[in-house]
Each structure stands twice: as C-alpha cells, then as structure tokens.
N, C-alpha and C positions, 0 to 999 in steps of 0.2 A: 863439645861447645856449639849450642845452637845457627843453623843460619841468622843473620841477619832479616829485619821485617825490611820490605820495600817498596817502596812506593815510588811511582812516574809524577812526575813535578811539572807542571806549564809554567817559562818563563819568558818574560818580554829580551827577548832576542829573535831576531829575523829567521827563524831558519823552521822549515816544515818541520818539527818534531818535538815530541817532548821527552824529557828526564828519569833516567831512576836512580834514588837514593836511596841509602838504606837510613833507618830513622829506629830511635830506642822503642819507641811507641806504635800499636797500628794508628792510623789517623782517616778519617773518611771523605769521600771527595768532599773541597770543598774546601779543606780547611789548609789555612795559611804557614807555608814556612820561610827559614832563612838556608839560603846555602848556598852552598861553595861556586863557584862558578870562575873558571883558571882564576886570575889573581882578587877577584871583586866578588862581594857576598851581595847575592843578586832575593829578594822575597818571590817567593811559587805558591805556586795553589798546588794542591793536591787533585790530581784528576782520575785515580782508579790504584788500584796494586802496581809495584814493578818486577821485572822478571828476571828471574836470575842471568848470569853473563859473566863472558872470560874475562873481567874488570872486576874490581877493584871502586866495591860502590861508598863517595862519601858520605858522608853524614848529614840530613836535614835535621833543622832544628823548630820545631814548633814556634811558631811564637806566641805568646804569650794575650792572646784578644779574649777581653770580655762578651766572643758573639759566637754564634756559634758555627758552624763551617757554612761555608755557600752553597744557597740553596739546589737543589737537580734539575728543577723545571731554570732555571736562571742558568749552570753554565748550561743545560741543551739547547737553549735563548740564542748562549754566546757562539756555544759550538758551531749552531746553525748557520750563522752570520759567520765565520771565520770562515768557512767549507761554500758557503755561497757566494761569497765576497775575494776568497782566492787570498785571504787572509793568516798566515800561520796563526795556528791556536791560541799561542801564547801570546802575541801581541796582541791578538785582538781580546785578551781576559781582561791587560790592565790597559786595554785603551778605555775598557763600558765599564773597570774601577771607576769607585774615585780617588782622588790624589790620597788622601793619607791609607789607603789598602791596597797601595802602588811602592810604599814603603816596607822597611825591614824593621821596623820599629809595631811595641806590639798599638793597637788602638783602643784605647777606652774612651768611651760618649763620656762626654759635658751629661750632667747632671740635668733632667729638663724639666727644674720644680713649676708648678702652676703660681700665679698670682690671681688674689683676686683684691679691689677696692674695699678699702674696711667702712664701716660706716661714719665711721670721722673724715674717711680721704674720699667720703659722696658730697657730705661738704661742704670742702675745699674747694672753691671755687676753680673749675676746670685753667691749665695754660693756653694762655692765645698766643703767646705771639711765633714761639719753635712749632712749627710745621710736624717735624716729627713727634717730638712729647706733645701736640693734638691727639696726632692719629694712634699713640701708641693707647693716650687716657680713654680714648673713644673704643677704643677695642675695650678697657680695660670696664667701662659703663655699659658692653654690650655684655660681657658674659665674662667668664674665667679664661688667661691666659696663658697659656706655656712658655716658656721660655724662649725656646725653640720657633717658638709664630712671632713674641714679640720682635725675637734678632729679624722679620723681614719687614717689619715696621718700621724700626729706626735700631743703625748701627749700635751705638752705646744703649742698648738695651736694657744688659745688665749692669753699668753704671747705674742707670736711670731708676732702674729698679732696685736694687741696692741702695740709692739716695728713700726712695718711695716708702722705701721697708722700715729704712731706721727711723723718718721720722714718724710711721703710724699712718703712712697714707694706704700703702698695699700691706697684705700679709700675704703668704703662702698657705695654701691648702690642700690636699690627700687629695693624689689622682683617681680619679674615677672613668670606667667609662661614660664617655661626653653621650648625652641625650641630643639627639637631631635636633636641632634649634634652626628655624629657617626665617628672614627678615621677608618684605616685601616682595611680593608679585604682580606685576601686574598682566595685567589680564591678556589672555589670547586671544588675536584675533583668526577667524573661523579658518584660514586657509593655516596659523601657524596649529591649532588644535587638530587638521584634518593629519598637517604632516606627522605632530607627535604621537597620532594612534598608529603609526604608519613605520614609525621611528623600532628596532628592535626591544624586546626589553628583555629576553635572554639568548643563550645559545650565540654558537656563532656565524650573525648573518651582517658582513659587510653591507653598510648604504650609504650610499651617496648623497650627502642630505645639498643640493645646488638649490642656494638661492642669491638671487639680486641683490648689493650691497644694504644695506639698513631694512633686510626681511625681519632679523628674528631669532637668526641662528644662534647667537650664543643661548639666547632663552632657554631654546628649546637643546642643547645642551648641558643646560646647568636643571630643566627639571628630570632627564633621565640619571644627571648624578643626583639629584634630591632622591629618585629611588633606587639609585642604587645603594646610598650611604646610609638610606629608612631598611633597606634589606640588610644591614651590617658586613658589604662588602666594600675594598677600595675603588678610585676611581685616578683615570691615565691621564690627563689632559696633554696633548703639544700643543706650540707652537714655533712659529718658524723664527721668530729671530725675540734676542729680549728685551726689542724696542713692546709689544705686544706687555711682556708681562706683567710689567705694573699695573697698568687698565684692568685686564682681567682677575689679576689678582686683589684687588679691590675688591671688583664687580664681586669673585666670588666670595669674599670673608664679609662683604655687607649680606651677600644671600646664606652665608651660614658662615654665625659667627662662633658657634662652640664649636667648627669638626677642626681637628690637628690639620694641619695641612702645611706639607713642603712645598718649596720651590728648589728647583734646581737648571741653574743655567753654568755655562763653563767661566761666567764674568764674577760667580762670587768670590770668596776669600773659600781657602781649596778647605781648610776647619769648617767654618762653615756649608759648603756645598757636602762634602763627605760625614757634617751628624745629619743632616737634612736624607741625605741616601740613607742609612745608618735606621733615622726614622724609619721613611717607609717601608723597608726588609722588614722592621720588629715589629710592622702594624701599629705604629701609633700616630704616625698619618697617614691619615682612611684620605684623601684630597692632595694628588700634587696634581703636579704642573711644572714644565719647563722643557727647555726645545731640544733639539735633535738627541743629545747624549743622554736625555732621559728616559728613552727608549726602554734602557738596560739596566729602568730601578727595579729591583726584587721588591714584588707585591705579591704575600702571602694566600691576602684573599681577593685578588682581583677579579673586579663587575663587569666596567667598561674601558674600554677607552673611547677616545675623543681626538681628531687631528685636527685642526684648525686651520686653514688654508694649506689645504692641503696639496696645493700643486708648486706650491712656494720651492723656487731648489734649494736653497738653503737645507731643506729637509734630507740633500743628498751630502756624503761628508766626502772630501774629494781630497785627502791624503791619510797615512798609514790605510785604517782599515776603513773605503769608502761603501760605508753600506749606506740605507736611504731609510729614514727614519719610518717615515710613511709602508714606505712595504714592511718592514719590520714589523709593524704597528698587526700590522692587518697578519701574520704570520704568527706574531704571537696571541692576540685574538684567537684565531684558528687555536693552540695549541692548547688554549686555555676552554676553550668551549665558553666565552663571552663575546657581546657585539663590539664592534667598531664601528663610530661616527666619524667618516670624512667630508668636513664639509668645506663649500667655496662657493664663490661666486663665479668663479672660473676655472671651472674643475682643470687636471692635467688631463692631456685625450688619453692616454692608459684607463683615470678614471671614469673619465664618460666614455670610451671602449668595451671596461668590463661593464658600463650598467643598458648598456645599446646590447650587447650578450648576453644580458644575466646572468652574468656572476656578483654584481653588484644590485641592491636592488637603491631606485631612484625616487629619491625625496622632494619635491621643490617647493619651490619658495616664491613665485613672481610677482607681489608688491611688498611696497616693504612697512615695515609693521607700522609706521605712524602714522600711515597714510598718506603720507610725504609723497608726490610725484619723484620719478628717477629723472635726473637735471635733463637738462636741451644738453645735445653737440652740436657744436658748430666750428667747421672744416672754414680757417682762414687759409687760404693759396696768397703764399710770399711769395710768389714765382716773380710778383711782377710790383711787391710793394717796398717799401722803404724799412731796413730796421733798424734802429736807433740800440744799439745794446741790445742787439738778439730780439724787440721786443716792436710789432706791428705796430701802426695805428687802432686796429681795431681791440687787439690787446692791454693797448698801455689806458683806448676809451673804457675797456669791463674793469681794470681795475681799476682807471680817476674814481667812475658810475659808485661800484662798491665802496668803495672809502666815503664817496662823500652818502651814499645811504646809510653807513655804518653801519655795514658787515667786515664780516671776513673775507678774505683772499687769499688764494694760493696760489705760486707759480713752484712750478713743476719743470726741474732741470735737473737731469740724472748726472750731472757729472761736476763732481767736488771742483774747491781751489778758484782762484780766479777767470784763468782763460786753460783750455787746455791745451796750448802751445804757446811759444817765443817764436814768434819768425823775424830773419830779414828780409826787408824789403826790396833788396838791392840785385843777391844774387842768391837768396831762396834757401840759406841754413836756419833750419830747424834746431832748436836744441830736443838731444836725445839722450836717456838715458845710456850713461858707460856701461852697462853692467844687462839693461833689460830692451828687446825691440819696441821702444814704444817713444814717444816725448813725453819730457817733462813738464807736468804741470805745473806754471806759473800761481805761486799765492801769494799775492801779494803786499799784505799786511806785516809778512814776515819777513818779506822781501827774499827770498829762497823758491829756488826749482826746487820740485819736489816728484820722484818717481811716484807712484803708487803701488807699485808690485815688488819693488825691491826697499824701500826704501831712501833709497840714495838720497842726498841731500846736494846740496849748491846755491852758490848765490848768485846774483842774477847778473848779465856778465855790463858795462858800462856799455859796449858797440857787439859788432858781429866779431868773433873773434876768427873767420873766415876771410873776412873783408874789409873789417875795421870801421864798418857804417854804423855811427852810434845810432839809428832810426830802425830799432829793432822792437818789434809793436805784437801783441800778442793777439792772438785765430782764438778768437770762438766765444763759446760763454759758460762760467760755472759759476756756480751757489756762489759765489762771489761779491762776483761782476753785476751779476742776475739782483743780488742785496744791497748796493752801491748806488746801480740804476732806480731800486724804487726809493732809495732814498732821496733820488733828485727826482725824482717821477711824482711821488707821494712825503712830498717835509711834515714833518713832525707824527710823522706815522713809525707807532710801535708795532717793528717788525721781526722778525727773528724768521733765523738760518739753521737751517736744523737739515742736517749731514755729518760726515763720523768726525768732522775736528771740530762741531760743537757738543754732539751728543756719544760720549763716547765711554759712560759710565749711566747706572741705575737712574742715580736723582738726577741727573738734566731732565731725562724725561718725564721723572716724577714734576721737575719744576715744567715744562714747558705745560704740560694738562692742567698746570695749580693755574698758570698764568691765561692759557686760554679760554679753559671752562668760566672764569671771572672779569672775561673779557676783558684782559691788557695785553692782547694780541692784534694789530689789527689784519698782517700780510703775516703770512707762513708761506718757505721761500725754501727748497731743498732737493732732497733726492730720490732714490725709489723709496728711504726708510719712509717717506711721507704714504709712500700706498699701502703701508702692510696692516691693513684692516683700522685703523686708527677712524675715532668718528673727537670730530671735531662739531656739535650739531649748532651751530651757530655761521659753518660754512657755508657759502654759497656760490662763490664766483671761483673757479681752478685754470688754471693757464697752463698748457704744455709747452713746452719747446725743446728744438733740437732733436726731434722722433722719429722722424727719418731712417736714421740710421741704421735700427733694428731692419729695414727692410732689402737690406746689403748684407747684412751680415752670411756668411757660407757655412754657417748652425743652420739646418735643417731644423731646429727649433724655435726659431729667431723669432719669425711669426706669430707664434704662440705667443712667447711669450709679453714681446710689445703689444698684441693685447691685451693679454691680461693683466699685465701694466699699466695701461692706459686705460680699460673700463676700471681694474681697482683703485688709481689716481681718478676720476670719473666720480667715482661711488662715494668720495667725502661730499663732496657739495650737496645741500638741498636737503639736509634729514631732518632741522628743527621748522618745516613748515613755511623757511622763506625756498621758494623758488630757485634752481641751483640752475647755472647754466657756464658748459662747460667749452671751454675755447683752444684749438688746439692746433700749433699753427704747424704746417705742412706745404711741400714743393707737389705731394703728388695726392692730391685731394681724393682722386677717382678709382683711387687702390682699392682692393673689395675690404682690405683689412678697413680702413674709415668709414666705410660705407658702412661696416656691419658694426663700428662701432658706435654711428650716428644712433641706428636703430639698436639698441644696446642685445646684437643678438647674436648672443653665445653660439646657442644652440645651433644654428646657422652658416655661424664662423668656423664652429667646430667641425660642421660636417662637409664644407669642402677642404678644409684642413685632412681633415682623416681620410677622401676621397683622394686627396693629394699621397698622401705617406703608403695605402696603400698603390695604389697604380705604380707610385717607385718603388716599394719596400721598406720603408722607415720602417721606424716604432709606431705604433704598437700592433704591426701590422708584421712586426720580426721580433729577435731579441738579438744584443748586441754586447763583446765585451772589448775593452782598447788595451792593444798593450803598450805603455811610453816608455820610453827612452831620452836619457839625456845625460850628456858629458858633454865636458868642455870644446872638443871638435865634432860638429856637425857630422864628419864622414863617418867618425865612431860608433855615432849612435844608429845613423840609417845606414850603415855594414851589420850591427848586428841587428837591428831588426829584418834585413834580408834574410841573417842566413837564417833567423826562427821560419820567416814566409815559407824559403827552400824545404828546409826540415817537417816541419811540422802536418803529420799525414793527409791523405786524400779522406776525409770524412763528406758520403754523400749530404744533403743538402746546407751543407756549409762553407761560405765564400771569404777566402783569405784576400785582404786587398792589399795592392803597394803600399811602401810603406813613402807617409810624405809627413815633410819637416808640418812641425804644430803649428796653427794660426799664430801662437804665440812664440816664434821659434827661438828667441833666445830672454832665458830669465834667469838672474840673479847669475850669470858671466855662465851662463847652461845652454848649449846647445838641444833643441827638444824637435823629439819627432816621435811619430805614431803610426800602431797598423790597428786598421781596424778591421776583428774578424765576427760577421753574423752568417746567421739563418734564421730559416722558417718555424725552424722547433725546440726545446729548448735543451731535449735531453740530447743531440750531437754535436749542441752547440757547449754542454756543462762536457761533453765528450774528447772536446778540440783544447777546453781548459786545462783539461788535467793532459792532454798532451804539452799543455805549453808548458804546464808548472814540473811536469817530469824532465825537457830539453834547457829551458833557458837558463838556469842555474850551471850548467854546464855549457853552455854556449855563450856569456859574459864572461867566463872564466877568464879566457886569452887576456880581454881588454881590462883588465885589472881594477882599480877601488873608484875608478876615477867613473866606471862607467856606472851608471844605477836606475834601474829599471822597477815597473810595477805596474800591477793590472789593476781596468774599472771595468766591473763587471753593470750591465745597464746606466752607461754614463749617461749626464743630463745636456751635456755638452760639448761639441766635437769642432 
C-alpha cells in the first residue's frame, strides 16, 4: 500500500502552527480544502507538503471551487503580515480572505454579464425619479456595463436589468477587453504639473504627496491611475473610511466609465464583497477601491498603489490581525516593484520622518487647485465668554451670518448623542456603564442612556438613584444637543446631523452628498466623520467645539491627531471661491498647536513634535509593541503581565516598561492592563517579540480561560 499524500494545512484557529492531513491527490499551495478538526469540520488552506509522523493523518477533502489556488505572492503577503504582527498564520489567512472563501462550501462566482442599451432603449426617455435607476441608466449611456459594476450603483441592479432586458431596453453583449476610456480631465495648475512629473511612474518608489486641503491630490491620483490602466496594469486605491468611498467611486467612474471596478469594504454584503474580491483576483476588475481590508486583495497585474489620507488611524486594525494597511501597502509595493503614493494634507509623523530621511520622495502642493485661498482660522477664547448650549457669542454670530448670506456652515463636535454625561447636581452622581469604565451617553430622542463601547443601554432615570434628587441634568454637548440648539438659533434652516447614529450605511452618504450639492442643506453638524476628506463646495463657515480635550490625553500621539483633525475640518471651508472662515472655541488660545493651526503650518508643527519625540524617545525614533491582557479581575491581568516582564530575557537596546492599567481600565466587564516594550532598532525588538511568543502561552495557562492576551505591534494608541 502506497504512503498517503500529506498536505500541510493552515486553519482559522488561535494556534501558532499548521496541521498535516492526508489527501487523495496532491494539491498545490493555496488550494482550499475541508478538514476535520476535533468534532468540527473547517475550511483550510494548503500551504505545502506535509511530513510523516507517528500519527494517523485524517483526510482533507478538496473543495470543488471553480477557482485556481490562491497565488503565491498573496500567500507571501499574508505570511509576512502574520509574522510581523505576531498573529497565527491560519488566523491571518482567514482574516485576509473574503467571507465566502472562509466557508467549507465550494465557491462558484456568479456570472458577470455585460449589458448595453439597445437602440430602442436609447430612444426611451431616461428615468427621472429613482436616484439609483438614474445612476444605472447614466452608466449605461456612457458605456457597456458589467453586472458587478451595476451592483455598485444599485443594490437591486440584477432585477432592474432583468426588467429592462425583458422590455428590450438593454441587451447582453460578449465581454471583451475594454479599451481605456476617460472622461473629461480638468487642466492642471503649474504646481500640479510639476508634482505629476515628480510622481514615480514605475518601480518601487514611495512618494509622500503632501498637499493642502483642496490642492488637487485626487486629480493626480487619477492621472497616475490612467497611465497604469493604459499600460494594462491594475491599480489599488485605499481609503480610510467607507464614507469616502461613494464620493471617490463616483469621481473614478466618471473618469473611467468603461473600466471594470471593484469596491471592497467591510459594510458590503458577504456575497458582493466576495464577488468583487474574486473579480480583482481573476484580473477582471482593473481598478480596486477599498478600505483597509482591500490591501489583501490579490491582483495579478498590480501596477500602482494609492493610499489616500495616509495619516488616518483607521488604517490600523484594532483586533485579531492588528495590521496597518498603509504599512502593508508599502511592503506590498516593494515586493511587486511598483510605485506607491501616500497622500495627505496632514501626513503621519512616521511618513513625514521617512520623507525627511530620504526614504520617501516628498512632493508638495502648497496651493488650492481652484485658486481659492485657505480659510482664515480664528480662535475664540471662551475663558470669559458665556456659552449657550456650548456655543459662544462669536460662534453664534458667525453661523447666523453665514445663514443670512445663503452659505453652508458646519459645526464640528466630536461627541455623538445629546450629552456625554447625565449627573446629579446635589450628590455628584454620574450615570456610568455597569460593564465599562466610562460614562453613559444621553440620547434624548430615544430617551435612553447608551454606552458607546459595549452597547449597553438603559432608560433615563426619573431621579438620582443615589439621593433621589429629581434634578438630574445633562453635562456637555453632543451632536444631538448642538443640532437642537441650531434649530433654535437658525429657525427654518435645513440641518443635517452626521454621526454614526445617522450615517450607518452607504446609502445615507449618497443622500447627504446629493442634498448638499443640490443646495438642500444649510448647516451640517457632526463628528470626525466630517473631517474625512469630503468636498462640500459651497461651505464657507466652520465652527469647532470642545476640542481642548485632546491636549490632556495621556496618549503621546494625541496632539498629532488633534492637529490633523482640526486642519482637516478647517479644510472643508472656502473651496468654491467663497472665502472660508474657521472658528475654534478654546480655553488655551496661546497653545502652540492652535497657533500653528492659525498659520496652516503643518511642517512647523510637525518639526516641533518630532523634536519632542526625539528627545523623549518615542516613535518614529523608536519601535514598540504592546502586550495587552484582560480578565474579570484586574489582579490577574496585572500578575500575568508582571510574570511576563520578569521572565523576558535582557536584550541590549530593549526597554520593558512596568505593567500598567489600560487607559480604559474596564471594557465589557473585563479589567484591562498592558505592558509596553520599546527599542531603538527593529532587530532587537523582533528578538524580544519572539521570546514573548514563546513564553506567554505557558505563563497564561495557570490563569485558565478567563485570561485573554494579545500583542499589538506598532500600536497607534497607548
């Protein structure tokens, strides 16, 4: 009897190893299989040949996919990410895969027919009422349209196209390689021309495109993408939030109407996301736009990577495989020997330092593409001013003036809900979450108190539960409270609130953009979602409230993030020739951060922060990882970390700090603590990380299942 064929298989389990199985036939690396694992049956990925041992291997069953094995360069990308971010390879693989390929069922991609308007269809008047039907019809008027692209415009595209097919309005056509078609291109400014010439065209060459808000960075992305597509290559564009995707997608589709495009975000239905991922893998989609998870999209003809708003912290995954999509994009570009463009008006200090060191090519845009001036930033010293619903007299006057002139204004307050706390004026009681070490947020319309961390909610009490005082009052302002105040200040105004409570899905953003551009909105009020690169041309006035808190945070990155946030918010104003003014309420107007903001001086502020970081030995002048632990009792988490700190070897150049409670000490009923490890160079830090990975499982075992621990390499928040 011949020896069985052995395969090594990676599984989605929290174990730092792969497993050997027998198979009826030899399978190449990247093949999907179904295997028994204990009492369960799991999907697995073949990673290579197995090895015989003193065990009887169980059998792996190949899945009948209509797909080839996952490509070798994709497996290499995931293996690098797993090793660098200290995550089991199997878990990293299944994080990187789309939902349908994580299952034990065979995946059969849907057919992707291409539709075209018939001559009769072109003579029929287009739809005028349903916005998505209008968008679908407009796309068909521009070019042939694959079903996959139609689904991105209309969630019921298949049904709508089937109806039009039945009535003779459209027909299906044979798919061919589409010729590159481009929509209208605006003329470049001389500064944009020079920047475009400086952007790399081939080979690995990271470029940091530093441009003020409204300077036309996206147009330069489009020019480089056009050249990439014309050369028969694929382009990958990463954006930090789903909120950016509809706006960017619309602009990209207008520029490249015949180019098959894939959109990848975590908010998509599982099937749609999987279809888009496979479309890119098979080379059908030539342009891929997505949030951080899209960095793992396999692209056989990759020619360019763009990371828009590269400074944004949402590029860093906060659980599981804790990867930085921006940093993986640079690594991937290096492996594929293709250009990567990192764009921002407020670059991360890591990228800025790389540019100073010559590792990245720095390309600057110092003027707005339209010729409009940057908005004037005015500081409102609120130390001696009365506040009414959080708004000072100058802020109220500015908003009233903008409304009288018929201009759009925006109020930025980075707290959703009605108020961040509910308190008793007599005894000092404050409503707190029973599961987390945070205050409950008052949501007045729903008459509920909510925890924005664990989701706990409860009714608003009629009186203080401690002393019985019925006079309990909201403290501070959230977006709901400011919205209510604006309705009183600006009666009859059309006010749109933008936060996670009102914008939880893609269609909501589509509606907002349509309303703003149609002149149906007078005032926008919202959280940091408003600062994410959105273009509201008629917006002239911005008011920023409650921003000083970032200056008191224990996180050493807090001032960097606050400055970026405020400069990005300010950049929404004055883009369409209307002079823009930004009003910032603060109790610390003399602070260097606000003085740099008044000057729009990112380079100067970055230089001062980098000097501080260098003097204190913080990133980007060192490298870090954090070991985090949580348990029902804080003593267990702290004891585990203390044992780790005393067990780790002494390695020259590596500092192991004492364990400390986390900033958010309790989350979802679990006490949290962390241990910071830091080194000036990566190699000794990697050696310490390897030692930790060896010792931690054994040291955690006596604490049982109630202790959880994780490693975060290059943490973006402490």
